[in-house]
C-alpha positions as CSV (number, residue, x, y, z in Angstrom):
1,M,0.0,0.0,0.0
2,P,1.4,3.5,-0.8
3,H,2.7,5.4,2.2
4,N,0.1,8.2,1.9
5,A,-2.8,5.6,1.7
6,R,-1.3,3.8,4.8
7,L,-1.4,7.0,6.8
8,E,-4.9,7.7,5.7
9,L,-6.0,4.2,6.8
10,D,-4.3,4.7,10.1
11,Y,-6.1,8.0,10.5
12,Q,-9.5,6.6,9.7
13,K,-9.0,3.6,12.2
14,I,-12.0,1.7,10.8
15,D,-12.6,-1.7,9.3
16,H,-14.0,-0.9,5.9
17,P,-16.7,-3.3,4.6
18,P,-16.6,-5.1,1.3
19,G,-16.8,-2.6,-1.6
20,Y,-14.3,-0.2,-0.1
21,Y,-10.8,0.0,-1.1
22,I,-7.9,2.6,-0.8
23,N,-7.0,5.0,-3.6
24,A,-3.8,6.9,-3.1
25,Q,-5.1,10.0,-4.8
26,S,-8.6,10.0,-3.3
27,G,-8.3,8.4,0.1
28,Y,-11.1,5.9,0.8
29,V,-13.5,5.1,-2.0
30,V,-16.6,3.1,-2.1
31,A,-17.8,1.3,-5.2
32,V,-21.3,2.5,-6.2
33,N,-22.0,0.4,-9.4
34,Y,-20.2,-1.6,-12.0
35,V,-20.2,0.0,-15.5
36,S,-18.8,-2.8,-17.5
37,V,-16.6,-5.8,-17.5
38,E,-14.4,-6.7,-20.5
39,I,-12.9,-10.3,-20.8
40,T,-10.1,-10.8,-23.4
41,V,-8.4,-14.2,-23.9
42,M,-5.2,-14.6,-25.9
43,D,-5.3,-18.2,-27.1
44,N,-2.7,-19.6,-29.5
45,G,-2.4,-16.2,-31.1
46,R,-6.1,-15.6,-31.4
47,K,-7.7,-12.7,-29.6
48,L,-11.2,-13.4,-28.3
49,S,-13.0,-10.5,-26.4
50,A,-16.4,-9.7,-25.0
51,K,-17.8,-6.8,-22.9
52,S,-20.7,-6.8,-20.6
53,T,-22.6,-3.9,-18.9
54,G,-22.9,-4.3,-15.2
55,E,-21.0,-6.9,-13.1
56,K,-22.6,-10.0,-14.5
57,L,-20.7,-11.9,-17.2
58,T,-22.6,-12.6,-20.5
59,A,-23.0,-16.1,-22.0
60,E,-20.3,-15.1,-24.5
61,Q,-17.8,-14.1,-21.9
62,K,-18.4,-17.4,-20.0
63,N,-17.9,-19.4,-23.3
64,I,-14.6,-17.5,-23.9
65,L,-13.5,-18.3,-20.4
66,A,-14.5,-21.9,-20.8
67,A,-12.6,-22.2,-24.0
68,A,-9.4,-20.8,-22.6
69,D,-7.0,-23.7,-22.4
70,S,-3.7,-24.1,-20.4
71,D,-1.3,-21.2,-20.9
72,S,-4.0,-18.9,-22.3
73,E,-3.6,-15.3,-21.1
74,I,-6.8,-13.6,-19.8
75,D,-7.1,-9.8,-19.6
76,I,-9.8,-8.4,-17.3
77,K,-10.9,-4.8,-17.3
78,I,-13.5,-3.7,-14.8
79,R,-14.9,-0.2,-15.0
80,F,-16.9,0.9,-12.0
81,R,-18.2,4.1,-10.5
82,F,-17.2,5.1,-7.0
83,K,-17.5,7.9,-4.4
84,S,-14.5,9.3,-2.5
85,I,-14.7,9.4,1.3
86,V,-11.9,11.7,2.6
87,R,-11.8,11.9,6.3
88,D,-14.9,13.9,7.5
89,K,-16.1,14.8,4.0
90,D,-18.1,12.6,1.6
91,L,-17.4,13.7,-2.0
92,N,-20.8,13.1,-3.7
93,S,-19.5,13.5,-7.2
94,E,-19.3,10.0,-8.7
95,M,-16.2,9.0,-10.7
96,D,-15.3,6.2,-13.0
97,F,-12.3,4.0,-12.3
98,L,-10.7,1.3,-14.6
99,G,-9.2,-1.7,-12.9
100,E,-7.1,-4.1,-14.9
101,L,-5.7,-7.6,-14.3
102,T,-3.9,-10.1,-16.4
103,V,-3.8,-13.8,-15.4
104,D,-2.5,-16.9,-17.0
105,V,-4.7,-20.1,-17.0
106,A,-3.0,-22.8,-14.9
107,P,-2.9,-26.4,-16.1
108,E,-4.4,-29.4,-14.0
109,T,-0.9,-30.1,-12.5
110,E,1.5,-27.1,-12.5
111,A,5.1,-27.2,-13.6
112,E,7.6,-27.7,-10.7
113,F,10.9,-26.0,-10.1
114,H,13.4,-28.3,-8.2
115,L,13.6,-25.8,-5.3
116,G,10.0,-25.0,-5.2
117,C,8.0,-21.9,-6.5
118,K,8.7,-19.7,-3.5
119,K,12.5,-20.0,-4.2
120,I,12.4,-19.0,-7.8
121,P,12.9,-15.2,-7.2
122,D,15.9,-16.0,-4.8
123,Y,17.5,-18.4,-7.4
124,I,17.3,-15.7,-10.1
125,I,18.6,-12.9,-7.9
126,E,21.5,-14.9,-6.6
127,S,22.3,-16.1,-10.2
128,V,22.3,-12.6,-11.5
129,S,24.2,-11.2,-8.6
130,K,27.1,-13.6,-9.4
131,K,27.4,-12.2,-12.9
132,I,27.5,-8.5,-12.0
133,S,29.7,-6.3,-9.8
134,E,26.9,-3.7,-9.4
135,P,26.5,-3.4,-5.6
136,Q,22.8,-2.4,-5.9
137,A,22.0,-5.2,-8.3
138,S,19.7,-7.2,-5.9
139,Q,17.9,-4.0,-5.0
140,K,17.4,-3.1,-8.7
141,I,16.2,-6.6,-9.5
142,M,13.3,-6.1,-7.0
143,N,11.8,-3.5,-9.3
144,A,11.5,-6.0,-12.1
145,V,8.8,-8.2,-13.3
146,V,9.6,-11.1,-15.8
147,K,7.6,-13.6,-17.7
148,F,8.6,-17.0,-19.1
149,T,7.2,-20.3,-20.3
150,V,8.1,-23.8,-19.1
151,N,7.5,-25.9,-22.2
152,E,6.5,-29.5,-22.6
153,A,10.1,-30.6,-22.1
154,G,10.6,-28.7,-19.0
155,S,12.8,-26.0,-20.6
156,T,12.4,-22.3,-19.9
157,V,11.6,-20.4,-23.0
158,D,10.2,-17.0,-24.3
159,A,11.5,-15.1,-21.4
160,K,10.4,-11.4,-21.3
161,V,11.0,-8.4,-19.0
162,L,7.5,-7.0,-18.4
163,R,8.7,-4.3,-16.0
164,T,12.5,-3.2,-16.3
165,S,14.9,-3.1,-13.4
166,S,15.9,0.3,-14.7
167,D,19.4,-1.2,-15.6
168,P,19.7,-2.7,-19.2
169,E,22.6,-4.9,-18.1
170,I,20.5,-6.4,-15.3
171,D,17.5,-6.9,-17.6
172,K,19.8,-8.8,-20.0
173,L,21.3,-11.0,-17.3
174,L,17.7,-11.7,-16.0
175,L,16.7,-13.1,-19.3
176,E,20.1,-15.1,-19.7
177,V,19.6,-16.7,-16.1
178,I,15.9,-17.7,-16.9
179,K,17.0,-19.3,-20.2
180,D,19.7,-21.3,-18.4
181,M,17.6,-22.4,-15.6
182,P,17.8,-26.1,-14.7
183,K,15.0,-28.1,-16.3
184,W,11.6,-28.1,-14.6
185,K,9.0,-31.0,-14.2
186,P,6.7,-30.0,-16.9
187,A,3.0,-29.2,-16.3
188,E,0.4,-31.8,-17.2
189,S,-3.2,-31.6,-18.3
190,S,-6.1,-33.5,-16.7
191,T,-5.4,-36.4,-19.0
192,G,-1.7,-36.5,-18.1
193,E,-0.5,-34.9,-21.3
194,K,2.6,-32.7,-20.8
195,V,1.7,-29.1,-21.5
196,K,3.4,-25.7,-21.3
197,Q,2.8,-23.2,-18.6
198,T,3.6,-19.5,-18.2
199,F,4.9,-17.8,-15.1
200,R,5.2,-14.2,-14.0
201,I,7.8,-13.4,-11.3
202,V,7.2,-10.2,-9.4
203,F,10.5,-10.1,-7.4
204,N,9.0,-8.3,-4.4
205,D,6.0,-10.7,-4.3
206,G,7.2,-14.2,-5.6
207,C,5.6,-16.2,-8.5
């Protein structure tokens, strides 16, 4: 939580009910109603998208979600209207807010790293730090977000930097370390077929 929002929460000293959340610019806000929900699935290079009005998904959206197979990427955009509640003042003017989230569909049995999922960030940070003399390397890596795929053979492929570390050399090393990772136990479908799986690593939050 941003520092200013944390201070505002401490000032309020209340347990806010479902529907409330913290916005760094507006203080407390309460959702009034949902304007739209847009679901987009990237599946084998195809883009499938459908939009609803209100919070309930349409039959088309449900069909798109049901058709998303392992390693599909789902983008969710929720536009809703809210009111700001700043300390003793309720701002009655309603405002629209767009929330976005991207998730990957997980297979029946997820791919396994030999040290365990929670150790992946540590492994990458330690491996990169050994290759660079930059004293602040580990701190810079914490700013980065990377994405890669474990294929059917257990190899790590298609590594990308989604959010830079702010150091081009460190970004390059991140990709090299991911490419050279030891083989994983590949993911499996519900029928036992080996399938690929995509991972996103947020270094200050794990995998």
